[in-house]
N, C-alpha and C positions, 0 to 999 in steps of 0.2 A: 329475466337477467340479460343484461346487453352482452352481445357477442364480444369476444376479446379483440383487442386491436390487432392488425397484421404486424407480423415481426419485422424488425428493423432489417434492411438489407446492407451488407457490407459493402464498402467501396474497395477496401483491400482485405482480402480473406487471410486470415491467420492459419499458420500451420502448426500441428503439434509436434514437440520434439521432447525426448526423454533423454536425461542425463543422469549418471550415477554420480552423487555428490556427497561426499563424507558419509557414506553408508546409507543414504536416503535416494529413493527412486524419484527423482525430481521431473515434474512436468513444466514445460515452458510453451508459451505461445509466441510464435516467430513471424514476422512479417518481412519479407524481401530476402536478400542474400547478402553476405558479408562483402563490405566494400573497402578495399586497401587505403583509399584516400579520405575516408569519412569515419569519424569516431561511431562506433555502435551507440544506439540509444537504448538505455536499460530502464524499464519501467517496473517499479516495485509497489505492490498494492498494499493496502491497509488492513486493519483487523477485520476479520469476517468477510473479505472480499477475495476475488481471484484475478489472476493476471488478465484474463480475457475482459475483464471489466474495462481495460483501456482502449477497446476496439473504436469507440466513438471519436476519441481524440487521435488515434492513428488515421482514421478516415479523414478527419478534418485537417491534419497535418498534410495529408496527400493533396488537398485542395490549396494549401497556402505555401508549400514548399516548392522550390522549382525542380527538386529531384527527390525521389523516394529513398529514404535511407533504411538501413537494417535496424530493425526494432525488436527487442527481446523483452518479454513479460513472464517471469517465472511465477509460479503458485509457490508461495512460502511453504516450508515443511508443515504438514498438518492442514493444508487448504487445497481445494481443488483437486488436481490430479497428482499432487505430490504426496507420495505414501510414506507416513513416518511410523517408526516403531512406536509402541505404546510408551507414553510418557505421563508424569503426573502433572506437568506444567511446562510452559515455554518461556525462553528468556532471551534477552537481546544478544548475548555473546554467541549463541547458535546461529542466529540470523546473520551476524557479521561473518562467522566462518563459513556459512553457505554461500553468501554474497562473494567472498574472496575466492572460494573454489569455483564458483560460476565463471568469474571473470578470468581465472587462470585457464579455464576449459575453453572459453569462447573468444577471449581476446588476449591471449598471452603476451605480456610486455607492452600492451597498448593502453593508451588512455581512453576513457569511456565518458559519455554524458549520462549522468545518473539523475533520474526523477523518481521521487518517493512520495507517496500520499499517506498522510496520517501516520500510522505505525511505520509504514515504508519511508515516510519522510525522517522519522527519528533515526531509523537504521542508516539511511544514507548520509546524514549529518555526522554520525559517529564514525562511519566508514571513511568519509572524505577527510576527517581529522586524523586517523590512524593510518590511512594509505593515502597520503595527499598526492603522491606521484601517479596514481592510477586514475585520477578524476580530472577531466578536462573542464567540464561544466557541471554544476550541481544546482538542482531544482528541488525545493522543499514545498510540497502542497498540504499545508496545514498540518505538519508534523511539530506539534507545540512541545514535545516532551511531557513531562509529568510533574505534578506538584512536588515542591520540595519535602523531604522526610527529615526526621531527626533520629538519632541512634536510640533514643528512649522508646521509639515506636517498634524496634525489632522484635521484642518478646511477644508482644500481640500479634504482630505480622505472622510470625512462625506458628504460633497457636491457631491463628485463623486458617492458616494453610493446611496444618495437620488436621483440623476439624473438618475441612472441606474434602481431604482425602478419604474420609469414612463413608461418603455418599458419592456413588457414581455421578459423573457430570452428564448431563443430557442436553440435547438441543430438540428443539420442536421439529415435528415433520408435518407434511401437508398430503392432502388427498391426490391432488393433481398439479400440473404446472400453471393452471390458471390461478390457484391459490397461491403458488410461490410468487408469481408475477404481481398478484395483489398484495403480498406481503412487501415486495420491494417498493411498490407505490405507497404503502402505508409508511414505510421508513423514510421515504423521500418523496413528498408530494410534487416535487419539482421534476421528478423523472418522467420523460415522455413515456406514455403507455407502450408504444411500439418497441422502446429500448428495454422496458421491463419485460416484455415478452420474449425478446432476444436473450436477454441476461438469465431468464429463469432456468433453462437447461444447463448453463454454465455455473449456475450458483448452487443448484441442486442435482440429485441423481435419483433414479428410482431404484429401490432395493427389493430383496426378495419378499417382503411384506406388501408390496404393492404400493407403498407410500413414497412420497418424494422427501429426501433427506438432504439437509445442507451438506455441501462438500467441505466440511469443517470438522476437525476434531473437537469434541465438546470440551476438552481439557484446556482449550484456550480461554474458557470462562473462569478458570480458577485463578485466584489471586497468586501472584509471584510473592515467594517468600523474601526474596532479595529486595532491600530498599532501593529507590531511586536516588542516586546521590549527585546532586546538582553540581557540586564543586568538581567532581570527576568529569562530568559532562562538559562543563564549561572549558576545562583545561584542553579537552579533546577539540571542542568547536574552535578554540583560539588557533589551532593548528591547521585549519582548513585553508588551503592555498587556491582553490578553484573559486572563480567568481560564483557567487550564490544568488539565485532568484528565489525569493520568497513570495509565494502566491496564496491569498486567502479570499474567502467570499464575505460580502457585506452583510449576509444573514447568518453567519455562524455565531452561535451562542455559546461560549464555553462553559458557562455556569451549569448547563444541562449535564455536563459530565463531572465537574469538580466543585459546583457551588461557587463560593467565593475564597476557596483555599489557593486558587491559582489565577489571579487577575491578569488581564492582558498586559497591563503595564509591566508586570513582573516578566512575561515573556518578552516583551520589547527590550528590556534591560538586558535579558540573556542573549538575545540575538545581536546586541550591539558589541559583543566580543569577537563576532565573525568579522574578519578584515575587510571584505569586499562583499557588500550586500546590495542588491537591487530588489524593490518591493512592488508588487502589483495587486490590485484588489479587483475581483470580478463582481458584476452586479447585474441583475439580480442572482445571487449565488449562495448556496449553503456549503456545507462541509464536503459534499460529494462533487467537487469541482469538475471532475472529468465526466460526471453524468449531467450537471446542470448546464454548463457552459463549455461543451467541447470545442466549439469553433473558436470563441474567444480565447480559451486557454491555449489552443494550438497556435494562434496568431502570436501570442505571448511568447510561447516556447520557440516558435520558429524564428522570431527576432532575437531572442537571447542566445539561441544555439548556433546561430549562423556565424 
């Protein structure tokens, strides 16, 4: 068996910070110190990820920006080091509430720059439309939203959720960190091995059984009983005041998630309601933009945020 790759070495080492937000013991990774003349940069991760996952982009930004800014990346409730009370499922209103409380705690009365990936991208789009006065610049990294739903789907969706509650949700565990890193590489073959080795102890933790478990509540796997209402989402998107940067990867295949229920041209039509949009595509790059092309993404962010 080949020896594991050496771990990635950080250019800017993040510090851990804990905050009590809405009854949740929230964990944040923070780089640098608050700066009175520069908007904080808040990075929001996606489903089954953690805030520390942005380390490679933060390091790349240090290469391309003239000065290092204050960067904050929370672990969403039920992920990483953010301890959440037992719940049956998670939903977007709680993420919005957590983000609002986070900004009130860290940057009261100030505008911030928001960057969200995937699920985090969906959250920042909603937040920027609901709280337009709080967002100076907005970046969505492949937060596509969800396929449209119809009211007729509600009975079956609620039944599916009730059925799921009868069986405890579980996530796979791993014998050691090498196996965790191997899983990360399997999930994303474009991830550099040294980055997978670095991410593994941030993505998983060793528990009393001696095995490594993902730092994620298995309840995240359960279907949400509440339908995704596109008409409501678009009304919120129309109220986004900040300039928006949309970034995607040329290798992303959305059919792997939704088949043909939600084609890309439908997403493009939705995005057209946002008043001020700039688009950028990274290549070669898949859905994990911050892992596949951190330097190219950092250059794009630096230009947009300056």
